[in-house]
N, C-alpha and C positions, 0 to 999 in steps of 0.2 A: 603386595608394596607398603609401606609404613602407614599408617594414618597418621597426620597431623596434628590430630587427638591429645595425642602423645607427648607433646612435646611443648604445647600451650601457657602460656605462664597464669595468672590468677584469674586476669580482664579475657584469658581468651584467647588471647595472643600468640603467636610464634616473630620474634620483633628482629632483624638484620639491621644493622648500622655498619654503613661503608666509611671511612676515611683515607681520604683523595687528597691527589693533589691535579689543578686543571693539565688538560694532556692525556692523563692513563684512560680514561672510560669508562670511570666510577657511577655517574650519570648516566649512563649510556647502559649501564653494566644491570643497573636497578631497575630500569624500565623492560631489560630485557626478562628480568628475573620474576619482576611482576607480573610480568604477561605470559609465562609459561606459567603459573602456578595458577592464572584466573585464567586463561582462555581454553589452556589444554588440560588441567587440572581439577577443574571446579570450583576451586576456593575463592571466597573473597583476599582480593587486595588493594594495595595500595605503597605509592612511593611517592617519592618527592625527592631534592634534593636543595641544599642551599650549600651556600659560597657569597665571597664579597665582589671583586673584581672578576669579568668575564675573562680569562686568558689564562693561559698557558702557565703551571708552577704555583698560583693562588692555594689555597686549602678547600677543601670539598667534601663535606660528607651527605650521602646518601642514604636513607630510609625505606625500609620495606616494610611493610606488615601482611601478615596473612593470618587468618580465620577460615573455620568452615562455613560452608554456605549457608549454613542457619544464623551466624551470627555477623550482623552486620557489622562494619568500619565506620565511625563517626568520629573515630578521630584523626589529625593531620598533625598532630602534636609533635615536638621533637623524639626521639627515642631517648631513652635515660635508663633503661637497663634491659639491654638487648640479651638476647640468649647468643647473637653469632654477631662478632666484630670481624668486620674485614678489613685487614689494614694494608692499600697497592704499594705502598713505600715505607722500606725500611726505616729509615730517619726519622719518619714522620713519630715513631713511636718517642725519641727522643726530645722532638721540638712540639708535638701538642699531644692533647687528654685523651688519646687515643683507647686507651682502658678504661675509664669512666664509667661505672656504672655496668661492668660484665657480671655476669649471676654468677653464685660461685660455682656450679659446675656449665659455666658457660666455654663458647670454644672462641678460640681468636686463629685469624687464620693472616699469616705472612708472606705479602711478598719477598723472597728473600734467599742467599744463597747459605745461608745459616742452619741450622740445625733444631727441633722443638726444644733441646737442653740446652743452648745458648742463648734462645732467645727470654725460656725462662731466665735467667739468673740478670741479661739484659735488662726486663721489667720488673724484676721482682714478685711475678704472680705464683702463689700457692699449689694452684689446686685446679682443676679446668682442662680443657682441652687446647692441643697448641698443633696446627694444621701450617706447616713450611713448604711454599711451594716455588719452587726459582720461576716465577713466572714471564722474567722480562728477558731470560734466555731464553723460556721457548718462543716467545714471541720475534724474538731475532732472529732463531734456526727456520721458524716457520711463517716469517716473511709477513707476521698480521698485528696481534693488540693485547696488549696485556690483558685486558678485560677479559676476554674469552677463555685465556687460561686460567682466570682468579674464579669465573664463572664456574669450571670445572671442577675445581678445588672446593668452591662451594657444594657442588653436588656430592661428590666424595662427605661430605663433614653433615651435610644433611641428609638423616634418610627417607624424609615424606618428600624430597623433590624427586622428580623425575625427569631422568638422563631425558629419553625420547624427546619430550616435553623442551626441553631447553634446548636440546638441536634445532628441533621446529624453527622456533622463533630466533635461532641465531642464522637460519635458513631465510625464515621471512623477512628480517633486518637487512642484512648484508645484500639478498638476491635482487631488489627493489633500484638500489643503484648500482653498487660495485659485485653482479653476479659472480665476476674471476674470483672476491675473496672467499665466497663461500667456503670452498673446501679447503684451503687454511683455516680460516677461521675454527671448523670442524676440527680438522686437526690438532689446532693450538689446546680446544676445549678437551678433547680427548687427552691429549697430555697432558694438562694441569690437574686432568680426573685422576689420574694413574702415577703421574711422577711428585707424587706429595707428599710430604715425609709426618707422620700424627704419631703424638707422645698424649696419653693423659697422665695428669698429674693429679694426688690425692692430698690434702691436707688436713687434720684435726680444727683447724685456726674457723671460729664462725666469719669473721672480717676479711676480708684476704686482694681485694680491691679497693681501688681508688672509686670514690662514691661519687654521681656524677652533681655538680649544683651548678646550676644558671649565674653564669657572669651575669655581672653589672654595670652599668656605663660611670665613669667618674665624671660626667659632662655633664652630669645632672647638677642643676642652679647653688643645690646647697652642696653640693662634693667636688667641683670642678676646680683646679685649682687656684690660686690667686692671679687674678688677673687673666684667667682662659690660658695660660703657658701652657703647648704641646710639651708633655714631659714626655715623649716618646719620639723622637721625632722618625723621620725615614732614613733621612741619615746618620740613623744611630751609628756608634761604630762599634754596638754590641748585636746588630743586626747578623744574622745568619740564613745563608738562602738553599742552604743544603737540602734542605727539603723541598726546592724547586727544582732539582735537576732530577730528571724519568730514567736516568740509567746512563749518562753517557757522560764524560768530560773532555775537557782538551789538556792534551800533557804535553808539557813545554821542553821541545831537544835541543838545548843553550848551543851546542856547536854548530847549529844549520842557521841561526837568527843573526839578522846583519844591525837589527836595533832598528828598523826602518819606521817603529811604531805603528803602522797598519793596522797592529792589533788594538793598539790602544785607541784610536782613534772610529772602531767599530763599537768596542764595545762598548753596551749601556751601563755597566755597571761599575767602571773603571779599578777594575779585575789588578790590571798590571800593576806589578813594583818596581821601581826605577833606581838608578844612582848616579851620582857624577863621577864620571873618573877623567882622566885625560889619558890621550893616547903617546907615541914614540916622541913627537912633538913638543907636549906638552897645553895643546890642546883640549879647552873639555868638549864632552860630547854624555848625553844620558844614554848609560848602560842597563839593559833587561837585567832585571834579577831574576823574575819569573810571576809565577799566581798565588794571588792571596783567596786561597778557597773560599774564605767564607763567605766572599760577598758572589761567588759566580755562579748563576743560576743553570746555567749548561742551554744556553741558546745556540753554543758553536760558530759563531760569526765571525770571531777571532780565525778558526782554521781554514773559512773559504777567504780571507783577508789574504795570509800570511804567504806573502811571493814564494818564500823560500821553505813552506813545508817544515819549519821549524816548530809546529803545532800541529797534532794529531789526535783523531779521533780514539777514544779507548772508550770500555765498559769501567766503570767504578767500579773499584773493588771496596770493602769494608777496610778503613784505614786508609788509603791510596790520600787523600784530599789531605789529612792528617799531616803526614808521613809526609809530603809533599809541599804544603801551604809554606809561602815567599812571604812573613807579614810585613806588612808596610812599618814604619818608624813614626813615630806620635806627631813628626813635623809633615810629613809627606800630604 
């Protein structure tokens, strides 16, 4: 088995940063990965996550450090220059600074239907390794979770991680409360490991990835806007919730719609776009035009509320939301 010391940085660490959203299991994946290295392979390791409000759809960052048993890990600072970045949702590449700090010979793993060369063009990466795995598809087919498929892809990409150690941790974790799910998650792990697409890119450029920069608050006493005005309110028309979706969205079938507004009443984000038309008697009524996917976080409440099956659950494919989005007017 390949030894860890071949892959550590100048401080003696191998560092992994996972970029995800709440509900995809990155926090648990980080814990399981750290336990596999520490409990079953004898490395020193640490794991921690950072997130805002603890709810589905909000950004989550998980950090894992490994070192040889002789080197103590005394740092719990955020990982700024990882050798491996794992992105649990493709849309995060557009909305978050996922690539920040990735070393020039580092590895990027993405949960996506795309191939590595497509991801490379999308993010502008010039060198390094890109690993693509359709973790959502695997999880749906195996009736399990995205995170164990991503763990399989990580084991494929990181030579010093022992496959059997990770399988043992998956078994330990799920057998405590969900014993019936152990087999499905191990199958998901194996598929994530075997069904990923890997491509190595080389470049002569020295600076190729975005450098990591710590964000500073604009709300200090010397930097806040005059009067303490909130310049980016939560109801901003620029807000984009596409990264909150975990792979499924509602599809609107206009022929089956009776315009009862049951969907609109249950939607927490006012995604549905309406207009006023007249019937053949000249009476005005509200007519549903469709969904503004910019505001949809994929909670799917509307589907359960619809009495006529005018809304149905579909797997979100690249470009579908943009092509079928119905934009609201300025006055709506």
